[in-house]
C-alpha positions in Angstrom: 147.4 148.6 41.3 149.5 144.7 42.6 152.5 146.3 44.1 152.2 145.5 47.7 154.4 142.7 49.1 153.2 140.5 52.0 155.3 138.1 53.7 154.8 135.9 56.8 158.0 135.4 58.6 160.3 134.5 55.6 157.3 132.7 53.6 156.6 134.8 50.7 152.9 135.4 50.2 152.9 137.1 46.9 152.2 140.7 45.9 148.7 142.1 46.2 146.3 145.6 45.5 145.1 147.1 48.5 141.5 146.1 48.2 143.3 142.6 48.0 144.5 143.0 51.5 141.8 144.7 53.2 139.7 142.1 51.9 142.1 139.4 53.2 142.4 140.7 56.5 138.6 140.6 56.9 138.2 137.0 55.3 141.0 135.6 57.9 143.5 135.3 54.8 146.1 137.9 56.0 147.1 137.9 59.4 147.8 141.1 61.6 151.1 139.9 62.1 152.0 139.4 58.4 154.7 141.7 57.3 153.9 144.3 53.9 156.4 146.2 51.9 155.7 148.6 49.0 157.9 151.2 47.2 159.3 153.9 49.1 158.7 152.6 52.6 162.1 152.5 54.6 161.0 148.9 56.3 158.3 146.2 56.7 155.5 147.2 58.8 152.4 144.6 59.7 149.6 144.9 58.2 147.9 145.6 61.6 149.3 148.9 60.8 147.6 148.5 56.9 145.5 151.9 56.4 141.7 150.8 56.0 141.0 153.3 54.0 137.7 153.8 51.6 139.6 154.8 48.2 143.1 153.6 46.9 144.2 157.6 46.4 143.3 157.6 50.8 145.2 154.5 50.9 148.3 155.9 49.1 148.3 159.4 51.3 148.3 157.1 54.9 150.8 154.7 54.1 153.7 157.3 54.2 152.1 158.0 57.7 152.2 154.7 59.0 155.7 154.1 58.1 156.3 156.8 61.2 154.5 154.7 63.4 157.7 153.0 64.8 156.5 152.0 68.4 153.6 149.4 67.5 156.1 146.9 66.5 154.3 143.5 66.0 157.2 141.4 67.5 159.1 138.6 66.6 157.4 135.4 65.7 159.3 134.1 68.9 157.0 136.7 70.9 153.9 135.1 68.8 154.5 131.6 69.4 151.6 130.7 71.3 150.0 131.8 67.8 152.9 130.2 65.6 153.8 127.4 68.2 157.1 126.6 69.5 159.3 125.2 66.9 158.0 127.2 64.2 158.3 130.3 65.9 161.7 129.7 66.9 163.0 129.3 63.3 161.2 131.4 61.7 163.1 134.0 64.3 166.3 132.4 63.9 166.1 132.6 59.7 164.6 136.2 60.2 167.5 137.3 62.8 170.2 135.8 60.7 169.1 136.7 57.2 167.3 140.0 57.4 168.2 141.7 60.8 166.9 145.1 59.6 163.8 144.0 59.4 163.7 141.5 62.6 164.8 144.5 65.2 162.4 147.0 63.2 159.6 144.6 64.3 160.7 143.8 67.5 159.0 144.9 70.8 161.1 146.8 72.8 160.0 145.8 75.7 157.4 143.3 77.1 159.3 141.4 79.8 163.0 140.0 80.3 162.2 136.1 80.4 160.7 135.2 76.6 164.3 136.9 75.0 166.3 135.4 77.8 164.6 131.7 77.0 165.3 132.0 73.3 168.9 133.4 73.9 169.4 130.1 76.1 168.0 127.5 73.5 169.5 129.4 70.8 173.2 129.4 72.7 173.2 125.6 73.9 172.1 124.1 70.5 175.4 125.8 69.3 177.5 124.9 72.4 175.9 121.3 72.6 177.4 121.3 68.7 180.6 122.8 69.6 181.0 120.8 72.8 180.9 117.3 70.8 183.2 118.3 67.6 185.8 119.6 70.1 185.4 116.0 72.1 186.0 114.5 68.9 188.9 116.6 67.9 190.5 115.7 71.9 190.1 112.6 71.1 192.3 112.0 68.3 194.8 114.2 69.9 194.7 111.9 73.1 195.6 108.6 70.4 199.3 109.6 71.2 199.1 110.6 74.8 200.4 107.3 77.3 197.3 108.3 78.8 195.0 109.1 76.5 191.8 107.4 78.5 192.5 109.5 81.2 193.3 112.6 79.1 189.8 112.0 77.1 187.8 111.7 80.5 189.3 114.2 82.0 188.2 116.5 78.8 184.8 114.9 78.8 184.0 115.5 82.7 185.2 119.2 82.2 183.1 119.7 79.2 179.9 118.4 80.3 180.7 120.3 83.7 180.9 123.6 81.4 177.7 122.3 79.5 175.5 121.7 82.4 176.5 125.5 83.8 176.4 127.0 80.3 173.0 128.7 80.5 173.9 130.2 84.2 177.6 131.9 82.6 175.1 132.8 79.1 172.5 134.6 81.2 174.8 136.6 83.5 177.3 137.6 80.3 174.0 138.7 78.4 173.1 140.7 81.7 176.4 142.2 82.2 177.3 143.0 78.1 174.2 144.4 77.8 175.0 147.0 80.8 178.4 147.7 79.5 177.0 148.2 75.8 173.8 150.5 77.0 176.2 152.4 78.8 178.7 152.9 75.5 175.3 153.8 73.9 174.4 156.1 76.2 178.3 157.7 75.9 178.0 158.2 72.1 174.3 159.5 72.5 172.5 156.6 70.6 170.4 155.4 73.9 167.4 156.5 72.7 165.0 153.6 74.9 166.0 151.7 78.0 168.5 148.8 79.2 165.5 146.4 78.3 165.6 147.4 74.8 169.4 146.6 74.6 169.1 143.4 76.5 166.7 142.0 74.0 168.6 143.1 71.1 171.6 141.1 72.3 169.5 138.1 73.5 167.9 137.5 69.8 171.6 137.8 68.8 173.1 135.4 70.3 170.2 132.9 70.4 170.0 133.3 66.8 173.7 133.3 66.1 175.7 130.8 68.1 173.5 127.5 66.5 176.1 129.0 63.7 178.9 126.8 66.0 177.3 123.8 64.7 179.8 124.3 61.4 183.1 122.6 61.7 186.3 124.0 63.2 185.2 128.0 61.5 181.2 127.7 63.3 182.6 129.9 66.5 184.7 132.5 64.6 181.6 132.6 62.3 179.2 132.8 65.0 181.0 135.3 67.0 181.8 137.5 63.9 177.9 137.4 63.2 176.4 138.2 66.0 178.4 141.4 66.0 176.9 142.4 63.0 173.7 141.6 63.7 173.8 143.5 67.2 175.0 146.6 65.4 171.9 146.2 62.9 169.8 145.5 65.7 170.8 148.4 68.4 170.2 150.7 65.4 167.0 149.9 64.3 165.6 149.0 68.2 167.0 152.3 69.6 165.9 154.4 66.0 169.7 155.7 66.2 172.4 155.8 63.2 174.6 152.4 62.5 177.9 154.2 63.6 176.4 154.9 66.8 175.6 151.1 67.4 178.7 150.1 66.2 180.5 152.6 68.4 178.9 150.9 71.1 179.6 147.6 70.2 183.1 148.0 69.7 184.1 150.7 72.1 184.2 148.1 75.0 186.6 146.0 72.5 188.9 148.9 72.0 189.1 149.9 75.9 190.1 146.6 76.4 192.6 145.8 73.9 194.1 149.7 74.7 194.2 148.8 78.4 196.2 145.3 77.4 198.6 147.0 75.5 199.2 149.6 78.0 199.8 147.1 80.6 201.8 145.2 78.4 204.5 148.3 77.6 204.4 148.9 81.2 205.1 145.4 82.7 207.7 145.1 79.6 209.3 148.4 80.7 209.5 147.7 84.4 210.9 144.1 83.6 213.8 145.4 81.4 214.8 148.2 84.0 214.8 145.5 86.7 217.5 143.1 84.6 218.9 146.0 83.7 219.5 147.1 87.2 220.5 143.1 87.9 
């Protein structure tokens, strides 16, 4: 029965019968890294996990068992860029993470090194930052037209922005390491850390690298990128750590809640202290 959907990245290859898929794997029509799904499966799986049964009945019995195999992730397209090509792997990963993060992080390798995800994050983050910088420079130049020293203000803004642009990859990399450490600690506190710190860092890298290019949208691009990055991180942590979405959301937002709470307490303390000093005088 032709009821198994097969995708290659974001490209839909069609709906096939089990025999067609097994023949396609043998002939090279399908790749082991292509994803398949049928009704009753909670997530897409790579064809490398497709059951090689001799009969349709045996295959039907084998498919639910393969769903439980979580540790054999095929990897994101970026992790197979030698096979797919650099630009194709980057844009397929970006589309998959942006449009279907649940499937993306279910197939992300939880381990395998930090260099590849960091490179992806720096490339995607830098693309967004370049567009954000150019747009900010344009807006700054419009505001500088009414200034008495418009040329000096524009040059100052430009040099400052270029300096920030040069050091952005370093700042982003450090921020990812620190941010992943904080999020992983919070994930441990809420009982959701089923894997290592490396898995958390990989989730953050692919989230940032895929959402920061949204900053190319004028005016509101930064807000869109920031909000969707949080959503993707929550989904990614839940899938990669095999934990609940609630624990993942709590781990992502707990640092923000603590920082806001600490800021509120300090604000009240200093406000009260200032009022007492004013009344004393």
